[in-house]
C-alpha positions in Angstrom: -5.2 -5.9 14.5 -2.2 -4.2 16.0 1.0 -4.1 14.3 3.1 -5.4 16.1 0.8 -7.6 17.8 -0.5 -11.3 18.5 -2.0 -11.4 14.9 1.3 -10.5 13.3 3.0 -13.3 15.3 0.6 -15.8 14.0 1.0 -14.7 10.4 4.8 -14.9 11.0 4.3 -18.4 12.1 2.4 -19.4 9.0 5.0 -17.9 6.8 7.7 -19.8 8.6 5.9 -23.0 8.8 5.3 -23.0 5.0 8.5 -21.2 4.0 6.8 -18.8 2.0 7.0 -15.0 1.4 3.5 -13.9 2.6 1.9 -10.7 1.5 -1.4 -10.3 3.1 -4.1 -7.6 3.6 -5.1 -6.5 7.2 -7.1 -4.1 8.8 -4.5 -2.3 11.0 -5.2 -0.5 14.2 -3.1 2.4 15.3 -4.5 3.9 18.5 -7.9 5.1 17.5 -7.5 4.9 13.7 -7.9 1.9 11.4 -5.9 1.4 8.1 -6.3 -0.7 5.2 -2.7 -2.1 5.0 -0.6 -5.0 3.5 2.0 -6.8 5.6 4.9 -8.6 4.2 6.6 -11.7 5.8 9.7 -13.7 4.7 10.1 -17.5 4.6 11.9 -17.5 7.9 8.8 -15.8 9.6 10.4 -12.4 9.8 8.2 -9.4 9.5 9.5 -7.3 6.7 7.3 -4.2 6.7 3.9 -2.8 5.7 2.0 -0.6 3.2 -0.9 1.4 4.2 -3.2 2.4 1.7 -2.7 6.0 0.8 -6.2 6.8 -0.7 -9.2 5.2 0.8 -12.0 5.1 -1.8 -15.4 6.6 -1.6 -17.2 5.4 1.7 -14.0 3.9 2.8 -13.0 7.2 3.9 -15.6 7.0 6.7 -13.6 4.0 8.2 -9.9 4.0 7.0 -7.3 6.5 7.7 -4.7 7.9 5.2 -1.3 6.3 4.8 1.6 8.4 4.0 4.7 8.2 1.9 6.6 6.3 4.5 5.1 3.0 3.9 5.5 2.3 0.2 8.1 -0.3 0.2 9.5 -2.6 -2.4 11.5 -5.6 -1.0 14.5 -7.1 -2.9 14.1 -10.8 -2.5 15.5 -13.9 -4.2 12.1 -14.1 -6.1 12.1 -10.6 -7.3 11.4 -7.2 -6.0 8.2 -7.4 -4.3 5.7 -4.6 -3.4 2.0 -4.0 -3.1 -0.5 -1.4 -4.3 -4.1 -1.6 -2.9 -7.2 -1.6 -4.9 -8.0 1.8 -6.4 -4.5 3.2 -5.4 -3.7 1.4 -8.6 -5.5 4.1 -10.5 -3.2 6.8 -9.2 -0.6 7.0 -12.0 1.9 8.7 -9.9 1.8 6.0 -7.4 2.5 3.5 -10.1 5.3 5.5 -11.4 6.8 5.3 -8.0 6.6 1.7 -7.6 8.2 1.4 -11.3 11.1 3.7 -10.0 11.8 1.2 -7.2 12.2 -1.6 -9.7 9.1 -3.6 -8.7 9.0 -6.8 -10.5 6.3 -8.8 -8.6 3.4 -6.2 -8.3 0.8 -7.4 -5.8 -2.6 -5.6 -6.3 -5.2 -6.8 -3.7 -8.7 -5.6 -4.4 -12.4 -6.1 -4.0 -13.3 -4.7 -7.5 -14.9 -7.5 -9.5 -15.6 -5.2 -12.6 -14.3 -6.3 -16.0 -12.5 -3.0 -16.1 -10.4 -4.2 -13.2 -9.0 -7.1 -15.2 -8.1 -4.7 -18.0 -6.4 -2.5 -15.4 -4.1 -5.1 -14.0 -3.2 -6.1 -17.7 -2.4 -2.6 -18.4 -0.2 -2.3 -15.2 1.8 -5.4 -16.1 2.6 -4.0 -19.6 3.2 -0.4 -18.3 5.6 -1.4 -15.6 6.9 -4.5 -17.4 6.2 -6.6 -14.3 4.3 -9.5 -13.1 1.0 -8.6 -11.4 -0.6 -10.7 -8.8 -4.1 -9.6 -8.1 -6.1 -11.3 -5.3 -9.6 -10.4 -5.6 -12.4 -11.5 -2.9 -14.9 -14.2 -3.7 -17.6 -14.2 -1.2 -21.1 -15.7 -0.7 -24.1 -14.5 1.4 -23.5 -17.1 3.9 -20.0 -15.7 4.6 -21.6 -12.7 6.2 -23.8 -12.7 9.6 -27.3 -13.5 9.2 -28.5 -9.8 10.2 -26.2 -8.3 7.4 -28.6 -6.3 5.1 -27.6 -7.2 1.4 -29.1 -5.9 -1.7 -28.4 -9.4 -3.1 -31.0 -11.1 -0.7 -30.8 -13.8 1.7 -30.1 -16.9 -0.4 -27.0 -18.4 1.3 -25.6 -19.2 -2.1 -26.0 -15.7 -3.7 -22.6 -14.4 -5.0 -21.7 -11.2 -3.4 -18.3 -10.6 -4.8 -17.4 -12.8 -7.8 -13.6 -12.8 -7.5 -11.5 -12.3 -10.6 -8.0 -13.1 -9.1 -5.4 -13.4 -11.5 -1.6 -13.6 -12.4 -0.4 -11.6 -15.4 2.9 -11.6 -17.2 5.0 -8.4 -18.2 3.3 -8.6 -21.8 -0.2 -8.5 -20.3 -0.9 -12.4 -20.9 -2.7 -14.4 -18.2 -0.6 -17.0 -16.3 -3.6 -17.9 -14.3 -7.1 -16.8 -14.0 -9.0 -14.5 -13.9 -10.9 -17.0 -11.6 -14.7 -16.2 -11.0 -15.8 -19.7 -10.4 -15.2 -19.8 -6.5 -12.6 -19.8 -3.9 -9.2 -20.9 -5.5 -5.4 -21.0 -5.0 -3.8 -19.7 -8.3 -0.4 -20.9 -9.2 2.0 -19.9 -11.9 5.6 -20.2 -12.8 7.2 -16.9 -13.7 10.2 -16.2 -15.8 11.9 -13.0 -14.8 13.8 -12.9 -18.1 10.4 -11.7 -19.5 11.0 -8.4 -17.5 14.3 -7.9 -19.3 12.8 -8.7 -22.7 10.0 -6.4 -22.0 12.0 -3.4 -20.8 14.2 -3.7 -24.0 11.4 -1.6 -25.8 9.5 -0.1 -22.9 11.0 1.3 -19.5 8.8 4.0 -18.3 11.2 5.2 -15.7 14.2 4.7 -17.9 14.8 5.1 -21.6 11.1 5.7 -22.4 10.8 8.6 -19.9 11.4 12.3 -20.7 12.7 13.7 -17.4 13.5 17.0 -19.0 9.8 17.5 -19.6 8.1 15.5 -16.8 9.3 14.8 -13.3 7.8 13.2 -10.2 8.9 14.1 -6.7 8.0 11.7 -3.9 8.0 12.6 -0.2 8.7 9.5 1.7 8.9 11.1 5.1 6.5 10.0 8.0 3.8 12.7 8.6 2.7 12.7 12.2 -0.1 15.2 13.4 1.8 15.8 16.7 5.7 16.2 16.9 7.3 17.1 20.1 10.9 18.5 20.5 12.4 17.8 24.0 15.1 20.2 25.2 16.4 17.5 27.6 16.9 15.1 24.8 18.8 17.6 22.6 20.9 18.9 25.5 19.4 22.5 24.9 18.5 24.7 27.8 15.3 26.7 28.2 15.6 30.4 27.9 15.5 31.9 31.3 13.6 35.1 30.6 9.8 35.0 29.9 8.9 36.1 26.5 6.1 38.4 28.1 8.9 40.4 30.0 10.8 40.8 26.7 7.8 42.0 24.9 6.9 44.5 27.6 10.3 45.9 27.9 10.4 46.4 24.1 7.1 48.2 24.2 8.3 50.6 27.0 11.4 51.5 25.1 9.3 52.3 22.1 7.2 54.6 24.3 10.2 56.3 25.6 11.5 56.9 22.0 8.1 58.4 21.1 8.2 60.9 24.0 
């Protein structure tokens, strides 16, 4: 999907019609490159921004482009500060530290990793960042894919290809909902942001529990474009009137005269 584009407008209408903050994973197309991205919408349907996955994993690099530091937002909302880190990006310690430094409180972690280790990871992130982690994981059956899709799981329509594991975790690593591996589901939990305050009383990894005189992280959030053009007309500058080749030739002749 293009961002902006018709699909973004449809998602905007969904957020507005349900009066919800919507955080949704998409395949974003930008010219000839695809990105694994997350889009954010407000309850009034306004598009807040996006995050592009900065590190595609393994064979994903055959498909996805790499996001840069310009799309790592955390949005301050009445529900709390919301951001997203996609799948195995969550295994980048410095990226997690960046999100903690932005004050993230509702940490969205969409994934396709159904391993037991993933559940352990999101619990660790919740404790480490003293934040609520919402991890949406895929649950898919063989019949969810085209008939000609070759799967190591066979052709039984009811075969589970990805078992899910979605969950909501509080800042102390306790499950508020899930992990659900029974089928498709909508998980609901009530969160108490006062838990974040209580949790940071003894652990704030970007505050009193940090040692900046020993360890520091510098984050470059500038957009990195492969091609940057500078127009002299836009800046009001004038192009030099003397060709560079003439200057070079003149300098060469002067050098020869000096040698003589």
